[in-house]
ZAMARGU-4260 file (C-alpha; in steps of 0.2 Angstrom, whole numbers, plus 5000, padded with zeros to 4 digits):
<rodrens>
0) 4235/5330/5508 | 4239/5315/5498 | 4255/5319/5489 | 4248/5312/5469 | 4233/5326/5473
5) 4242/5339/5478 | 4253/5337/5464 | 4237/5337/5453 | 4230/5353/5459 | 4246/5362/5457
10) 4246/5357/5439 | 4250/5371/5429 | 4233/5366/5417 | 4224/5365/5432 | 4231/5382/5439
15) 4229/5392/5422 | 4211/5384/5422 | 4206/5392/5438 | 4213/5408/5432 | 4202/5407/5415
20) 4186/5403/5426 | 4191/5418/5437 | 4193/5429/5422 | 4177/5422/5415 | 4165/5427/5429
25) 4174/5437/5442 | 4185/5449/5431 | 4188/5467/5438 | 4182/5484/5433 | 4194/5492/5424
30) 4197/5506/5436 | 4201/5495/5451 | 4214/5483/5440 | 4231/5485/5442 | 4236/5489/5427
35) 4227/5503/5424 | 4240/5511/5439 | 4255/5503/5426 | 4245/5513/5412 | 4248/5530/5422
40) 4265/5525/5427 | 4270/5521/5410 | 4260/5539/5404 | 4270/5550/5416 | 4286/5543/5411
45) 4282/5544/5395 | 4277/5563/5396 | 4295/5563/5402 | 4306/5555/5389 | 4296/5557/5373
50) 4300/5575/5365 | 4296/5578/5346 | 4311/5589/5345 | 4322/5574/5348 | 4328/5564/5333
55) 4321/5551/5328 | 4335/5539/5331 | 4335/5548/5348 | 4317/5545/5350 | 4316/5525/5346
60) 4330/5524/5356 | 4320/5531/5370 | 4305/5521/5367 | 4314/5505/5367 | 4324/5511/5383
65) 4308/5515/5392 | 4298/5498/5387 | 4313/5488/5395 | 4314/5500/5411 | 4293/5496/5413
70) 4294/5480/5411 | 4313/5479/5423 | 4302/5489/5438 | 4284/5480/5436 | 4293/5463/5434
75) 4305/5463/5446 | 4295/5464/5463 | 4283/5452/5454 | 4298/5441/5455 | 4304/5444/5471
80) 4286/5441/5479 | 4283/5424/5466 | 4301/5418/5474 | 4297/5421/5492 | 4279/5417/5492
85) 4275/5400/5502 | 4262/5394/5489 | 4269/5403/5473 | 4259/5392/5463 | 4242/5402/5469
90) 4252/5418/5467 | 4254/5413/5449 | 4238/5411/5446 | 4235/5429/5449 | 4249/5436/5440
95) 4241/5426/5424 | 4223/5435/5431 | 4231/5450/5429 | 4238/5445/5412 | 4222/5441/5403
100) 4209/5455/5399 | 4194/5446/5388 | 4177/5449/5398 | 4178/5468/5400 | 4184/5471/5381
105) 4169/5457/5377 | 4156/5468/5387 | 4162/5483/5378 | 4158/5478/5362 | 4142/5471/5366
110) 4136/5488/5372 | 4144/5496/5356 | 4134/5484/5344 | 4118/5484/5354 | 4119/5506/5349
115) 4126/5503/5333 | 4112/5490/5329 | 4098/5503/5337 | 4106/5520/5325 | 4114/5527/5341
120) 4128/5532/5332 | 4138/5544/5343 | 4136/5533/5358 | 4143/5520/5349 | 4159/5530/5342
125) 4162/5535/5361 | 4159/5515/5365 | 4171/5508/5351 | 4185/5524/5357 | 4187/5517/5374
130) 4195/5502/5366 | 4204/5508/5349 | 4217/5518/5348 | 4212/5527/5331 | 4200/5542/5329
135) 4181/5536/5330 | 4174/5553/5327 | 4169/5551/5310 | 4166/5531/5310 | 4150/5527/5298
140) 4140/5513/5304 | 4150/5501/5291 | 4166/5508/5301 | 4160/5504/5317 | 4152/5489/5314
145) 4172/5483/5307 | 4181/5491/5321 | 4170/5481/5333 | 4170/5464/5324 | 4188/5466/5321
150) 4194/5469/5341 | 4181/5455/5344 | 4191/5443/5332 | 4208/5445/5338 | 4205/5447/5360
155) 4204/5429/5362 | 4220/5427/5351 | 4229/5441/5357 | 4223/5443/5375 | 4221/5427/5382
160) 4230/5414/5371 | 4247/5422/5371 | 4247/5425/5390 | 4244/5407/5391 | 4255/5402/5380
165) 4269/5411/5389 | 4262/5404/5404 | 4263/5386/5398 | 4281/5390/5392 | 4289/5401/5402
170) 4279/5404/5419 | 4269/5419/5427 | 4283/5433/5424 | 4283/5428/5405 | 4264/5431/5405
175) 4264/5447/5413 | 4275/5452/5404 | 4269/5449/5386 | 4252/5459/5394 | 4263/5474/5399
180) 4271/5472/5380 | 4254/5475/5374 | 4248/5489/5387 | 4263/5497/5379 | 4259/5495/5361
185) 4242/5504/5365 | 4248/5517/5375 | 4261/5523/5360 | 4253/5520/5343 | 4266/5522/5330
190) 4253/5530/5316 | 4251/5544/5330 | 4263/5556/5324 | 4270/5558/5344 | 4274/5542/5344
195) 4281/5538/5326 | 4295/5535/5333 | 4294/5531/5349 | 4283/5517/5348 | 4295/5509/5335
200) 4301/5498/5349 | 4285/5491/5358 | 4276/5490/5340 | 4290/5477/5335 | 4289/5467/5351
205) 4269/5466/5349 | 4268/5463/5332 | 4281/5447/5333 | 4269/5442/5348 | 4254/5444/5337
210) 4260/5433/5323 | 4266/5419/5333 | 4249/5417/5340 | 4238/5420/5324 | 4248/5411/5309
215) 4246/5396/5316 | 4225/5396/5319 | 4226/5403/5304 | 4234/5391/5294 | 4222/5377/5304
220) 4208/5388/5297 | 4214/5387/5277 | 4210/5368/5272 | 4192/5369/5281 | 4188/5387/5270
225) 4193/5377/5255 | 4183/5361/5257 | 4168/5375/5262 | 4173/5383/5245 | 4177/5402/5252
230) 4183/5415/5242 | 4204/5414/5239 | 4216/5420/5250 | 4222/5438/5248 | 4239/5436/5242
235) 4252/5441/5257 | 4262/5453/5245 | 4248/5463/5245 | 4247/5465/5266 | 4249/5484/5271
240) 4247/5490/5289 | 4246/5473/5298 | 4258/5461/5305 | 4260/5446/5297 | 4249/5435/5309
245) 4234/5452/5310 | 4232/5450/5289 | 4231/5430/5288 | 4219/5428/5301 | 4210/5444/5297
250) 4208/5435/5279 | 4205/5420/5286 | 4190/5427/5296 | 4182/5437/5283 | 4181/5421/5271
255) 4175/5412/5287 | 4161/5424/5290 | 4160/5431/5273 | 4162/5447/5281 | 4172/5464/5275
260) 4186/5469/5287 | 4201/5478/5287 | 4202/5494/5277 | 4209/5512/5280 | 4209/5521/5299
265) 4214/5537/5304 | 4225/5542/5320 | 4223/5559/5323 | 4215/5565/5306 | 4230/5556/5296
270) 4225/5541/5286 | 4234/5524/5287 | 4230/5514/5272 | 4226/5494/5280 | 4221/5480/5266
275) 4204/5479/5263 | 4196/5461/5266 | 4180/5458/5253 | 4164/5452/5260 | 4146/5459/5268
280) 4144/5469/5282 | 4128/5477/5293 | 4126/5482/5311 | 4113/5470/5310 | 4126/5457/5301
285) 4139/5460/5317 | 4124/5459/5329 | 4119/5442/5324 | 4137/5437/5322 | 4141/5442/5341
290) 4138/5427/5348 | 4151/5415/5338 | 4165/5426/5346 | 4157/5427/5363 | 4159/5408/5368
295) 4175/5407/5361 | 4183/5409/5380 | 4167/5396/5385 | 4175/5383/5372 | 4195/5386/5378
300) 4188/5384/5397 | 4180/5369/5392 | 4194/5361/5383 | 4206/5367/5399 | 4194/5359/5412
305) 4191/5341/5402 | 4212/5341/5403 | 4211/5342/5420 | 4200/5328/5419 | 4212/5318/5411
310) 4226/5323/5421 | 4216/5318/5437 | 4211/5299/5431 | 4228/5297/5423 | 4238/5304/5436
315) 4252/5293/5445
</rodrens>
């Protein structure tokens, strides 16, 4: 193969586009995904070291050490395989594919929205409980609609763009590390009494990732929201229960779609206060708005393909 063509094929943009296309059309079922093994292994180690009888500081340190150990155990073999593989560029595509989690969550939110639109609250609660960490047993139709739409608004940015940016900055190992940190954060939700201190390190890392990824697009939306005369932005000082990035992103999306988002959540029957963003919301509105968020990954893929074509045309 021509050296110039080979350099184009192995360009990070081309390889990332390949991983995104695979996720879009050939996403693995949840029970076949390698991260399922990671979650089971993490839960096993968590049961060994997370004990509420220990002091708060000891639990915090144990959580920080465990997330470091999990990253070391999982990423070290991946790094060895990556360095020793003859076609390490293609193995990097596999790691990026594993790091991205979009299609499965997208399908689950679609099923939950359909059940909610039909008035099947019990079925909607069961489906929503699969992709959110908080209590769903007592959620109303509005609460379910909020949960579905908030997940839709964040899965592309956090579950796709965060690993993708890590891929471009530091390579496939960094992208996979981002995914593992996100999984640990979901496994150890701080609002749950058991993980109140144990999950602090995972929460700090996750909120840092979330803020780095969400703040920029939220700021870019502000001039457009001002031009179309949406409601004023909520002051930062009123942020409660959300990271800076999540607060700014949900506020901007609430203004863009004129939707009610945020509000309190319950973890193990304990109420957690969160900022509420004004707007309207109903199951019918969620059903009508879902298509707007469902095409986001396709837009990203189209942009990546366009960049690939530009690289091909102007390759050396």
